[in-house]
C-alpha positions as CSV (number, residue, x, y, z in Angstrom):
1,X,-61.7,-27.0,-66.4
2,X,-60.1,-24.1,-64.2
3,X,-56.6,-24.1,-63.9
4,X,-55.2,-25.7,-60.5
5,X,-51.6,-24.5,-60.4
6,X,-52.4,-21.9,-58.3
7,X,-55.2,-23.2,-56.2
8,X,-55.5,-26.0,-53.6
9,X,-58.3,-29.0,-54.8
10,X,-60.8,-30.5,-52.5
11,X,-61.7,-33.8,-53.3
12,X,-65.2,-34.6,-52.0
13,X,-68.0,-37.1,-51.8
14,X,-70.4,-35.7,-54.1
15,X,-73.5,-37.5,-53.0
16,X,-73.1,-37.0,-49.5
17,X,-75.4,-34.4,-47.4
18,X,-72.5,-33.3,-45.1
19,X,-70.2,-33.3,-47.4
20,X,-71.9,-30.9,-49.7
21,X,-72.7,-29.0,-46.6
22,X,-69.1,-28.8,-45.7
23,X,-68.2,-27.8,-49.5
24,X,-71.0,-24.9,-48.9
25,X,-69.3,-24.1,-45.5
26,X,-65.5,-23.7,-47.5
27,X,-67.3,-21.6,-50.7
28,X,-68.3,-18.8,-48.2
29,X,-65.5,-18.9,-46.6
30,X,-63.1,-18.7,-49.2
31,X,-62.4,-15.3,-49.0
32,X,-59.6,-15.1,-51.1
33,X,-60.3,-17.8,-53.5
34,X,-58.2,-20.2,-52.3
35,X,-60.0,-23.7,-53.3
36,X,-60.9,-25.7,-56.2
37,X,-63.4,-28.8,-56.0
38,X,-64.2,-32.4,-57.7
39,X,-66.4,-35.2,-56.3
40,X,-64.3,-38.3,-55.9
41,X,-67.0,-39.7,-58.3
42,X,-66.1,-37.4,-61.0
43,X,-63.5,-37.9,-63.8
44,X,-61.6,-35.7,-62.1
45,X,-62.0,-36.8,-58.6
46,X,-61.4,-40.5,-59.8
47,X,-58.3,-39.5,-62.2
48,X,-56.5,-37.3,-59.1
49,X,-56.6,-40.1,-56.6
50,X,-54.8,-42.6,-59.5
51,X,-52.4,-40.2,-59.8
52,X,-51.7,-40.1,-56.1
53,X,-52.0,-44.0,-55.8
54,X,-55.0,-42.9,-53.1
55,X,-57.8,-45.7,-52.1
56,X,-61.0,-44.4,-52.3
57,X,-62.0,-47.4,-50.2
58,X,-59.8,-46.1,-47.8
59,X,-60.8,-42.4,-48.0
60,X,-64.1,-41.9,-49.5
61,X,-65.2,-38.5,-47.8
62,X,-62.3,-35.6,-48.4
63,X,-59.0,-35.0,-49.4
64,X,-57.2,-31.8,-50.0
65,X,-54.4,-31.5,-52.3
66,X,-51.8,-28.7,-52.3
67,X,-50.6,-29.0,-56.2
68,X,-47.1,-29.2,-56.1
69,X,-46.7,-30.1,-52.4
70,X,-48.7,-33.0,-51.1
71,X,-52.0,-34.4,-50.2
72,X,-54.0,-34.3,-46.9
73,X,-56.9,-36.7,-45.7
74,X,-58.9,-36.8,-43.4
75,X,-58.9,-35.0,-40.1
76,X,-55.4,-33.4,-41.4
77,X,-57.2,-32.0,-44.4
78,X,-60.4,-31.0,-42.8
79,X,-58.3,-29.1,-40.1
80,X,-55.6,-27.3,-42.8
81,X,-58.6,-26.3,-44.6
82,X,-60.7,-25.1,-41.6
83,X,-57.5,-23.5,-40.4
84,X,-57.7,-21.2,-43.3
85,X,-61.0,-19.0,-42.9
86,X,-59.1,-17.0,-40.1
87,X,-61.0,-15.3,-37.0
88,X,-61.8,-18.0,-34.6
89,X,-61.5,-20.7,-36.8
90,X,-58.1,-20.6,-36.6
91,X,-58.3,-22.2,-32.8
92,X,-59.1,-25.6,-35.2
93,X,-55.3,-25.5,-34.5
94,X,-55.5,-26.9,-31.1
95,X,-56.6,-30.2,-32.7
96,X,-53.3,-30.7,-34.3
97,X,-51.8,-31.5,-31.3
98,X,-53.6,-34.7,-30.5
99,X,-52.4,-37.8,-32.3
100,X,-53.7,-38.3,-36.2
101,X,-54.6,-41.4,-35.1
102,X,-57.2,-41.0,-32.4
103,X,-58.3,-37.9,-35.0
104,X,-59.3,-40.1,-37.6
105,X,-60.7,-42.5,-35.4
106,X,-63.4,-40.2,-34.5
107,X,-62.7,-38.6,-38.1
108,X,-63.8,-42.6,-39.5
109,X,-66.7,-42.8,-37.0
110,X,-68.5,-39.7,-38.4
111,X,-67.7,-40.5,-41.7
112,X,-69.1,-44.5,-41.3
113,X,-72.2,-43.0,-40.0
114,X,-72.3,-40.2,-42.7
115,X,-75.5,-41.5,-45.1
116,X,-77.6,-42.7,-42.0
117,X,-77.4,-39.4,-40.0
118,X,-77.3,-36.5,-43.1
119,X,-78.9,-38.5,-46.0
120,X,-77.2,-39.2,-49.6
121,X,-78.3,-37.7,-52.4
122,X,-79.1,-39.4,-55.5
123,X,-76.3,-38.0,-58.0
124,X,-73.7,-35.0,-57.5
125,X,-74.3,-31.7,-56.2
126,X,-74.8,-29.1,-59.4
127,X,-73.0,-26.3,-58.4
128,X,-74.7,-23.0,-59.3
129,X,-74.1,-20.7,-62.8
130,X,-72.1,-18.6,-60.2
131,X,-70.1,-21.0,-58.2
132,X,-69.7,-23.3,-61.4
133,X,-65.7,-21.9,-62.0
134,X,-64.8,-23.4,-58.5
135,X,-65.7,-26.8,-59.6
136,X,-63.5,-28.8,-62.3
137,X,-64.8,-31.2,-64.7
């Protein structure tokens, strides 16, 4: 397993096509090698959510863990990740002005329908050998 002390960790739904596409987007824009990834369904994902008492029946699509600081879920996690891309992505900060409850209502609607709209894999994504070091076992 890759060291995570200096990396932010994104836990994601490993069988969701939308989530997998989102992780590919993060990898593409992660110019400073800030992130490591694990599927919620993996042993690492289960361990990390259990350590933080996160109920994955309530949060089953994205969790951002900043080791030693905090963790974020749903819309807050997505916005925090997107803002690190720089450029026009920084404009996502505007959405943080909206109440978190409202943002999460929109987020939950998309999350609830993600399999219907984007499909689902039978198993978690297997990273290419080049990307393997970015994924936690």
